[in-house]
VEXFI-867667 format. One record per residue (C-alpha): residue number from 1; residue in three letters; x, z, y. Coordinates in steps of 0.001 Angstrom, whole numbers, plus 500000, padded with zeros to 6 digits. Layout:
N
+-----+------+--------+--------+--------+
! seq ! type !      x !      z !      y !
+-----+------+--------+--------+--------+
! NUM !  ALA !      X !      Z !      Y !
...
+-----+------+--------+--------+--------+
// end
This chain:
135
+-----+------+--------+--------+--------+
! seq ! type !      x !      z !      y !
+-----+------+--------+--------+--------+
!   1 !  UNK ! 502842 ! 501899 ! 490001 !
!   2 !  UNK ! 506568 ! 502278 ! 490640 !
!   3 !  UNK ! 507285 ! 499931 ! 487742 !
!   4 !  UNK ! 504902 ! 497255 ! 489118 !
!   5 !  UNK ! 505664 ! 497300 ! 492822 !
!   6 !  UNK ! 509004 ! 499001 ! 493399 !
!   7 !  UNK ! 511465 ! 497289 ! 491050 !
!   8 !  UNK ! 511276 ! 499969 ! 488362 !
!   9 !  UNK ! 511994 ! 502728 ! 490877 !
!  10 !  UNK ! 514587 ! 500927 ! 493031 !
!  11 !  UNK ! 512111 ! 500441 ! 495891 !
!  12 !  UNK ! 510155 ! 502649 ! 498222 !
!  13 !  UNK ! 506625 ! 503479 ! 499308 !
!  14 !  UNK ! 505491 ! 504072 ! 502892 !
!  15 !  UNK ! 502941 ! 506725 ! 503799 !
!  16 !  UNK ! 500734 ! 506355 ! 506883 !
!  17 !  UNK ! 498304 ! 508427 ! 508884 !
!  18 !  UNK ! 495283 ! 506186 ! 508396 !
!  19 !  UNK ! 493260 ! 507517 ! 511344 !
!  20 !  UNK ! 494587 ! 504726 ! 513613 !
!  21 !  UNK ! 492648 ! 501552 ! 514522 !
!  22 !  UNK ! 494569 ! 499231 ! 512170 !
!  23 !  UNK ! 493594 ! 501279 ! 509153 !
!  24 !  UNK ! 489890 ! 501226 ! 510053 !
!  25 !  UNK ! 490026 ! 497616 ! 508798 !
!  26 !  UNK ! 490980 ! 498631 ! 505250 !
!  27 !  UNK ! 488866 ! 497450 ! 502331 !
!  28 !  UNK ! 488697 ! 499443 ! 499122 !
!  29 !  UNK ! 489417 ! 497293 ! 496086 !
!  30 !  UNK ! 486584 ! 497072 ! 493549 !
!  31 !  UNK ! 487494 ! 497063 ! 489867 !
!  32 !  UNK ! 485268 ! 495058 ! 487590 !
!  33 !  UNK ! 485020 ! 493502 ! 484157 !
!  34 !  UNK ! 483637 ! 490296 ! 485720 !
!  35 !  UNK ! 484780 ! 487868 ! 488406 !
!  36 !  UNK ! 482984 ! 488130 ! 491754 !
!  37 !  UNK ! 480314 ! 485464 ! 492272 !
!  38 !  UNK ! 480452 ! 483246 ! 495363 !
!  39 !  UNK ! 477116 ! 481949 ! 496665 !
!  40 !  UNK ! 478106 ! 478904 ! 498747 !
!  41 !  UNK ! 474637 ! 478455 ! 500219 !
!  42 !  UNK ! 474581 ! 482042 ! 501477 !
!  43 !  UNK ! 478080 ! 481696 ! 502822 !
!  44 !  UNK ! 477626 ! 478348 ! 504589 !
!  45 !  UNK ! 474019 ! 478573 ! 505746 !
!  46 !  UNK ! 474012 ! 482245 ! 506714 !
!  47 !  UNK ! 477670 ! 482406 ! 507691 !
!  48 !  UNK ! 477997 ! 485345 ! 505292 !
!  49 !  UNK ! 481734 ! 485516 ! 504693 !
!  50 !  UNK ! 481717 ! 488997 ! 503142 !
!  51 !  UNK ! 481901 ! 487261 ! 499779 !
!  52 !  UNK ! 485440 ! 486110 ! 500611 !
!  53 !  UNK ! 486439 ! 489703 ! 501271 !
!  54 !  UNK ! 484797 ! 490721 ! 497994 !
!  55 !  UNK ! 486747 ! 488000 ! 496180 !
!  56 !  UNK ! 490097 ! 489157 ! 497602 !
!  57 !  UNK ! 489239 ! 492801 ! 497029 !
!  58 !  UNK ! 488194 ! 492615 ! 493377 !
!  59 !  UNK ! 490559 ! 493179 ! 490483 !
!  60 !  UNK ! 490230 ! 493691 ! 486755 !
!  61 !  UNK ! 489032 ! 497125 ! 485727 !
!  62 !  UNK ! 492337 ! 497475 ! 483858 !
!  63 !  UNK ! 494046 ! 498091 ! 487236 !
!  64 !  UNK ! 491646 ! 500789 ! 488446 !
!  65 !  UNK ! 494283 ! 503514 ! 488225 !
!  66 !  UNK ! 495940 ! 501920 ! 491286 !
!  67 !  UNK ! 493107 ! 502963 ! 493631 !
!  68 !  UNK ! 494195 ! 500127 ! 495932 !
!  69 !  UNK ! 493117 ! 499357 ! 499486 !
!  70 !  UNK ! 493805 ! 496046 ! 501264 !
!  71 !  UNK ! 494050 ! 494708 ! 504794 !
!  72 !  UNK ! 492915 ! 491102 ! 505216 !
!  73 !  UNK ! 493353 ! 488657 ! 508087 !
!  74 !  UNK ! 491053 ! 485809 ! 508932 !
!  75 !  UNK ! 494008 ! 483814 ! 510250 !
!  76 !  UNK ! 497026 ! 483027 ! 508053 !
!  77 !  UNK ! 500466 ! 484062 ! 509232 !
!  78 !  UNK ! 499325 ! 486974 ! 511382 !
!  79 !  UNK ! 500534 ! 490541 ! 510943 !
!  80 !  UNK ! 499055 ! 493952 ! 511330 !
!  81 !  UNK ! 500967 ! 496399 ! 513460 !
!  82 !  UNK ! 500808 ! 500153 ! 513380 !
!  83 !  UNK ! 501890 ! 502750 ! 515899 !
!  84 !  UNK ! 505290 ! 504332 ! 515194 !
!  85 !  UNK ! 503732 ! 507796 ! 514846 !
!  86 !  UNK ! 501429 ! 506504 ! 512080 !
!  87 !  UNK ! 504399 ! 506236 ! 509704 !
!  88 !  UNK ! 504415 ! 509744 ! 508214 !
!  89 !  UNK ! 506510 ! 509445 ! 505065 !
!  90 !  UNK ! 508906 ! 507329 ! 503035 !
!  91 !  UNK ! 509052 ! 507864 ! 499270 !
!  92 !  UNK ! 512199 ! 506538 ! 497621 !
!  93 !  UNK ! 512107 ! 505633 ! 493953 !
!  94 !  UNK ! 514479 ! 507283 ! 491503 !
!  95 !  UNK ! 516734 ! 504211 ! 491405 !
!  96 !  UNK ! 517175 ! 503606 ! 495152 !
!  97 !  UNK ! 520784 ! 503598 ! 496263 !
!  98 !  UNK ! 522141 ! 506206 ! 498659 !
!  99 !  UNK ! 522890 ! 503395 ! 501111 !
! 100 !  UNK ! 519255 ! 502233 ! 501122 !
! 101 !  UNK ! 518036 ! 505809 ! 501599 !
! 102 !  UNK ! 520357 ! 506325 ! 504583 !
! 103 !  UNK ! 519546 ! 502994 ! 506279 !
! 104 !  UNK ! 515776 ! 503141 ! 505734 !
! 105 !  UNK ! 515630 ! 506869 ! 506468 !
! 106 !  UNK ! 517445 ! 506402 ! 509779 !
! 107 !  UNK ! 515187 ! 503482 ! 510748 !
! 108 !  UNK ! 512069 ! 505453 ! 509857 !
! 109 !  UNK ! 513221 ! 508456 ! 511880 !
! 110 !  UNK ! 513952 ! 506181 ! 514851 !
! 111 !  UNK ! 510272 ! 505166 ! 514763 !
! 112 !  UNK ! 508967 ! 508671 ! 514174 !
! 113 !  UNK ! 511376 ! 511630 ! 514228 !
! 114 !  UNK ! 508775 ! 513702 ! 512340 !
! 115 !  UNK ! 508609 ! 511319 ! 509350 !
! 116 !  UNK ! 509121 ! 512991 ! 505961 !
! 117 !  UNK ! 511595 ! 511480 ! 503498 !
! 118 !  UNK ! 511113 ! 512063 ! 499773 !
! 119 !  UNK ! 513300 ! 511284 ! 496755 !
! 120 !  UNK ! 511717 ! 510668 ! 493375 !
! 121 !  UNK ! 513297 ! 511845 ! 490143 !
! 122 !  UNK ! 512112 ! 511067 ! 486633 !
! 123 !  UNK ! 510249 ! 513937 ! 485017 !
! 124 !  UNK ! 511797 ! 515447 ! 481889 !
! 125 !  UNK ! 508414 ! 516063 ! 480278 !
! 126 !  UNK ! 505945 ! 513344 ! 481319 !
! 127 !  UNK ! 505580 ! 509790 ! 482604 !
! 128 !  UNK ! 505888 ! 510446 ! 486324 !
! 129 !  UNK ! 508211 ! 510923 ! 489251 !
! 130 !  UNK ! 508682 ! 514312 ! 490874 !
! 131 !  UNK ! 509370 ! 514101 ! 494606 !
! 132 !  UNK ! 511681 ! 516395 ! 496554 !
! 133 !  UNK ! 511784 ! 516384 ! 500349 !
! 134 !  UNK ! 515059 ! 515072 ! 501803 !
! 135 !  UNK ! 516180 ! 517189 ! 504803 !
+-----+------+--------+--------+--------+
// end
């Protein structure tokens, strides 16, 4: 997923303790060969809006390796917030600059001094990153 979402390893990934209240709102993405079906009568007459969530949380089966979860808002332009202590780790891709690692690492440790920082390096033998903890 580093190639899809982290600029071929130049980005980072945040790790959270998901026991907090914000993360109780997560929806697991369903992977399917078919599009989700929207029943307008059920939605409008019964005020059953779960279909909208299903629509936004369904992706092609080809992406199932991502094992994605999503947070959705009912109101556009709003943000979810998490407690500082819920940030537990920052994983830096193999192509992040030292400057980015220092700046982001310092910011993360200001939020949570116990946060773990990890640096990814390309494996010599397989298609993956190996992560080493940054002291």
